[in-house]
Every structure is written in C-alpha cells, then in structure tokens.
N, C-alpha and C positions, 0 to 999 in steps of 0.2 A: 329319132323318137320311137318309142316301142307304139305297136298299133293298139297296145291295151291303154295308153296314156289317155286319161280323161274320159274314157267309155264309162258309162252309167250302167252297172251291173246290178241286177237283182239276183239272190242267192237264197232259195228255200232250203230249209233242213241245215241252216248255217251255224246251228249253235254246238255242233259237234263234228268229228269225224272229217270225211272229206269236203263237207260244206266249210267248215272252220278253216281246214287246210288252204282250200281253194281261195277264199276270202283274204287269209294273210298273203299268199302268193301274189292274188291279183292287186292288193293294196300297194304291196311293195313295188309294184309295176306302175304305178300311177292311176288305177282305176278308181272311180266313185262308186261307193258300194251301198247298197240298202240290203241289209240283212234281215232274214225272216225265219222265224222259228216259233216253238210253242214255249221254250224256257227262257224267260226274261233275265234271269240272273245270268246265264251264261251268255246271253246277246250283249247284255250291257257290259260284261267283262271283255268280251272280243271287242266290241266298238272301241271301248276305251283304251285297250292295247293297241289297236290298230292306228288310232288319233295319237297315241303317246309316241308311236315309231313314224309318225309325220302323214300317216294315211288319211284318206277321206271315206268316213263311214257313218251311217245311221241305222238305226234297227226299227222294227215293228213286231210285236208279239201277233203271230198268225198261225190258224190251223188250217192247212191248205183245203181240208175237206168243207170250208166254210166259204162259199162262192163270194159272198158280199164282202168278207175279209180280204180275200185275195186282191179282188178288184180296188178296195181301198188301199191295199199294199201298192198296187201300180199308180193309182191316183196320187198318192203321198209321194211316191218316188218322182213323178213327173213335176209336182210341185216344189220339191226340195231340190231338184238338180236341173230340172228344164227338159229332160228327155228320157227316153229308155233304149240303151243300145243293145244289151244283152240280158236274157232271161236264164238262168240255170235252175231247170226244175231238177233239184236233187232230193227233195223229201221224199222218203219212201220206207216201207216196212216189208220183213221177211218173216212172218211167223209159220214156219213151215210145219206141215202136218200132212198124213197120208190122207185122202178123201174119206177111206173109211171112218177116221176119227171124226168126222162130221163138224166140223169146228166152223159151223156155219157164221158165227157171228165174226170169226178171224176172216173169212172170206170176205164178208162185208167191209171189214175194216181194211184190207188189202184194196179191195176195189176203190172204195172212197178215197185212200190217200195214193197209189199208185197209178190209177187211172183217171178218176174225176178230179184229182188235185192237179194232175199235169194239164188237163184240159182247162180247169179253171185259170191256171197260169198263163196258158195261151190266150184264152179270151181276154184276159185283162190287158195284155200288152198288144195284141195284134193289131186293134185300132191306131195305137200310137206308132207303132213300127209303121204301118201303112201311111199315115200322115208325114212320117219322116221320109219314106220310102227307102228305109234302111234299117235292118235289125238283125238280130240274132238269137235262135232260141236252141239252147242246149239241154237235152234230155237225158237222164241217167237211167238208161234200161239195166241189162244184166247180160252174163253169159246164159242165164236162165231165160232170156230173151232170144236165145238163138238155139237152144235145145231144151226139150223137155226132160225132167229126170223124176223119178219115183219119189214120192214124198214131197215134191215142191209143185204140184200140178197147177194150182190156182195163183200161186207166186208167179210162175212160169206165163201162165196166161195173161197176167197184169203185166210182166215185162215185155211180152210179144206185142202187146197192145201200145205199150210205150214206142217200140219200135216201129210200128205201124204209123203211129202218130208224126212220128218224126219223119218217116218217108212221105207221108202226107203233106207236111209243111212245105218239104222241100218242092214237091211236086206242083204245089199251089204258090209257090212264091213270087211268080212273076219276075224273077230275077232281082228281087228286092231283099228278101229274107233269107239268110242262111238258116240251115238247119243240121244239127249235130246230134248223132245218136251214140253215146258212150256205153259200151256194156264191161263192167267191171266184173272180173272173178273175185276171189277170195281177197278182201281188204279188211285191214284192221281196223274196224269200226264198231259201233255199238249194234250192229244189224241183227246179229244172232242172240242178243240179249233177251229179245221178245218170243223167242219159241218156247212154247209152252208143252210141246209133245216132246216126252223123254227120248224116245228113239230119234227123232229127226233132230233133236239138240245134240245126242251124240254123233250123229253123222256130219253135222253142221261144224261142230267143235273139230272134228277129225279134219275136215276139208280145210279148216280155218288155221290148222296148225302150221300151215306154211304161207300164210297171209302177208301180203305185201302192203307196205305203208300207205297211207292216204295221199301222201306227196305225189305217189305215181299217178294218180287220177288227177291230182290238181295241175301236175305238168301238162297232161293231155289236155284238159280243158283251156290251159293256158295257150296251148300250141294252136289249138281250134280259132281261139279268139285273135291270136297275133296274126293271123293270114291277111293278106290284103282282102278287102271287100269282093274283089272278083273270084277270091279263091275259097270254096265251099268245103271243109272237110266233113264229109256226111256220116261217117261210121268209124268207129274204132272199138276194138276189142282188147281189154288188158287184163291180163291173168298172171298170177304167179308162173314161173318156169316149170315148176314141179307140178302144178295143177293139171290134171287128164280131162277133169268134167269140162 
C-alpha cells in the first residue's frame, strides 16, 4: 500500500497549475483531499473530476490572507475526514518589479499571500498535528528563495521567508511533524500572469520559455509524502535543466 493511501491532505492554490496537478496525482494514489482556492468554478470542476475518477475530494473557497477562513478550512477538513495529515502551502503570487518602480501595493500583497498565508496555514493545522503526534507541512518556496535576483527583491524576500519557516518547523517538530521546503524554478503555471511591470514581464517570459510541466513538482511533493514517517525530506530544488538562475 502506498504511504499516500488514505492520508488527508489540504492543498491551497489548488484551482490551477501545480496545485491542481498535485491534487490529481495524490487522488490517484488514494489521498483524501481538501482543495482550497479563490475560484469556486475551478475548484468545483476539479473536485468533480477527481470524484468521477474514483478519488475522494472536497473543496472550500478560501483566500489565504483571511486568517479566519484558513482556520475554518482546517476545522472543516478535520470535521469531514477526521484528521489532517498533510498541509501543502502552495498559494503564492509573483508580481515582479524593480524596487524603484515603488509598487508598494504589490509588495503588501506578496507579503500577505506568500508569508502570512503560509503562517496562517501552519497555525491552523499545527494543533491538530500535535494532537495526532504526526503530520507533514509542505511549503512551496522558489529558486528565488535561494538566490536574490534584480527585479525580484521583494518576491525573493518572501520566498526566503518561506524557507526559514520550513526550517523552523523542522527544528521545532519534536520528532512529530515533517517539514518539506520545495523550491521550483520556471514551471508552466499562471504565476507570470500577474506581472504588471513591462520589463519584469519580458524578463520572466524569457526565463519561462523553457519552463517545465507542473507534473515535475507534483511528483516531488508526492515523493516527499510517500516516505515512511521516520524519513523527512526537508529540501528540494527543481528547475529546468536549461535554467541558469
């Protein structure tokens, strides 16, 4: 039996991209999924598709910047499935721009989604995992959380923070909670769609011309979950072979 079988998994940012791909992959391996995102039409379609293929899934419309909504997501997951085994903090934004562009509103949004959204997820599931004496938190950082690049300073800062949060979870786990930090490079998702700065958009489009498929990240997430409880896969960097950054 797969280590994924019957595990209860919450996925944020599940309505598209690697969140959706991960949901489909885990459902095929027998996970029980609670899917969260803002777009209900996409969530409903994905949930129905998984159920049609014999999988188990439910969904909630959630904005990860809403602390109460994230807490309700965890509460509803436990009520529906009886436990929470894995949280995949996948929701994130990447509106790149140089600091001189002074896109302060975009800075605020990235901090709210990429950092506070991750922490809200951790806060919501941690008491349940402590009560169970077992759990797994998987955070999606980025290669931008490994190295700063011009035009991405604030985005990099948020992803460095995600890496720090992941390591903090590991150090404070008391041998109960596994922590995995996954740092994707260029992956074919909607991430570049929200870049409003013209030069930054051109830079990103050039970098993403060799983007890999979301399934590459979904396989990495699945690999981490599949390990026995005493095996904690802490860090993975996954980028296109051609990507230099």
